[in-house]
SERO-4910 file (N, C-alpha, C, O; in steps of 0.05 Angstrom, whole numbers):
BEGIN
 pado doro    nc1    nc2    nc3   cac1   cac2   cac3    cc1    cc2    cc3    oc1    oc2    oc3
  Met    A   2030   2409   4287   2054   2425   4288   2076   2413   4270   2095   2428   4263
  Met    A   2074   2389   4262   2094   2377   4246   2093   2386   4217   2113   2386   4202
  Arg    A   2069   2393   4207   2065   2402   4180   2073   2431   4177   2069   2447   4195
  Pro    A   2083   2439   4153   2089   2467   4149   2063   2484   4151   2042   2475   4142
  Gly    A   2065   2507   4161   2043   2525   4164   2047   2546   4186   2069   2547   4197
  Pro    A   2026   2562   4191   2029   2583   4211   2036   2573   4239   2051   2586   4254
  Ser    A   2025   2550   4247   2030   2540   4274   2059   2531   4277   2072   2537   4297
  Arg    A   2069   2518   4257   2097   2509   4258   2116   2533   4257   2135   2534   4272
  Asp    A   2109   2553   4241   2126   2578   4240   2126   2591   4267   2147   2600   4276
  Tyr    A   2103   2593   4280   2102   2606   4307   2118   2590   4327   2133   2601   4342
  Tyr    A   2115   2563   4326   2130   2546   4345   2160   2550   4341   2175   2553   4360
  Leu    A   2169   2549   4316   2198   2552   4310   2208   2580   4317   2231   2582   4326
  Arg    A   2191   2600   4314   2199   2627   4322   2203   2629   4352   2222   2640   4362
  Arg    A   2185   2617   4367   2187   2617   4396   2212   2601   4405   2225   2609   4424
  Arg    A   2218   2579   4391   2242   2563   4398   2267   2580   4393   2286   2579   4408
  Ser    A   2267   2595   4371   2290   2612   4364   2293   2635   4384   2315   2646   4387
  Glu    A   2271   2642   4398   2273   2662   4419   2284   2651   4445   2288   2666   4464
  Gly    A   2290   2625   4446   2303   2613   4469   2285   2597   4487   2294   2587   4508
  Leu    A   2260   2594   4479   2242   2578   4496   2248   2548   4492   2254   2539   4470
  Ile    A   2245   2532   4513   2247   2503   4510   2222   2492   4497   2202   2507   4495
  His    A   2222   2467   4489   2200   2455   4474   2173   2459   4489   2153   2468   4476
  Thr    A   2172   2453   4514   2147   2454   4529   2137   2483   4530   2113   2487   4527
  Gln    A   2154   2502   4535   2145   2530   4536   2135   2539   4509   2115   2554   4507
  Ala    A   2148   2532   4487   2140   2539   4461   2113   2526   4454   2096   2539   4441
  Leu    A   2109   2502   4462   2084   2488   4457   2061   2500   4473   2039   2503   4462
  Leu    A   2066   2508   4498   2045   2521   4513   2038   2548   4502   2015   2557   4502
  Ser    A   2058   2562   4492   2054   2588   4479   2036   2585   4454   2018   2601   4449
  Leu    A   2042   2564   4438   2026   2558   4414   1997   2551   4422   1978   2560   4409
  Ala    A   1994   2536   4444   1967   2528   4453   1951   2553   4462   1928   2555   4455
  Arg    A   1965   2571   4476   1951   2596   4485   1942   2612   4461   1920   2623   4460
  Arg    A   1960   2613   4441   1953   2628   4417   1929   2616   4403   1911   2630   4393
  Arg    A   1928   2589   4401   1905   2576   4388   1880   2580   4404   1858   2584   4392
  Val    A   1881   2580   4430   1857   2586   4446   1848   2614   4442   1824   2619   4441
  Asp    A   1866   2633   4440   1859   2661   4435   1844   2663   4408   1825   2678   4406
  Val    A   1854   2649   4388   1841   2650   4361   1813   2638   4363   1794   2649   4352
  Leu    A   1811   2615   4377   1785   2602   4379   1766   2620   4394   1742   2622   4386
  Trp    A   1774   2632   4416   1757   2650   4431   1747   2673   4414   1724   2681   4415
  Ala    A   1765   2685   4398   1758   2707   4380   1738   2698   4359   1719   2713   4353
  Met    A   1741   2674   4349   1722   2663   4329   1694   2660   4342   1674   2667   4330
  Leu    A   1693   2649   4366   1668   2646   4380   1655   2673   4387   1631   2676   4383
  Arg    A   1671   2691   4396   1661   2718   4404   1650   2733   4380   1628   2745   4383
  Asp    A   1664   2732   4358   1656   2747   4334   1638   2731   4315   1629   2742   4295
  Lys    A   1633   2706   4322   1616   2688   4304   1627   2688   4276   1613   2692   4257
  Arg    A   1653   2682   4274   1667   2681   4248   1677   2653   4243   1682   2637   4261
  Leu    A   1681   2647   4217   1694   2622   4209   1724   2626   4208   1733   2649   4204
  Phe    A   1739   2605   4210   1768   2607   4210   1778   2611   4181   1770   2597   4163
  Thr    A   1796   2630   4178   1812   2634   4153   1841   2638   4162   1846   2650   4182
  Ser    A   1859   2627   4146   1887   2629   4154   1898   2658   4150   1918   2665   4162
  Ala    A   1884   2674   4134   1892   2702   4129   1880   2719   4151   1857   2715   4158
  Pro    A   1894   2738   4162   1883   2756   4182   1860   2773   4170   1861   2779   4147
  Pro    A   1841   2781   4186   1819   2797   4176   1829   2825   4168   1848   2835   4179
  Val    A   1816   2836   4148   1824   2863   4139   1809   2884   4157   1785   2882   4160
  Thr    A   1825   2902   4168   1813   2923   4184   1810   2949   4168   1827   2954   4151
  Gln    A   1790   2964   4174   1785   2989   4160   1799   3012   4174   1799   3014   4198
  Ala    A   1812   3029   4158   1826   3052   4170   1806   3074   4176   1786   3077   4161
  Ala    A   1810   3089   4197   1792   3110   4205   1795   3135   4188   1781   3155   4192
***
């Protein structure tokens, strides 16, 4: 979280929304678990860019 990147941006955004450090950190942890679960479910490798979805 100390290095610049998407995790730090998310943490700082949650802090700016009024959450205290612990709440923002737990929110970041939940988000990371959600990403990990989606990677395992879809059998995908991690990329920092979101996947491209096809329009119907």
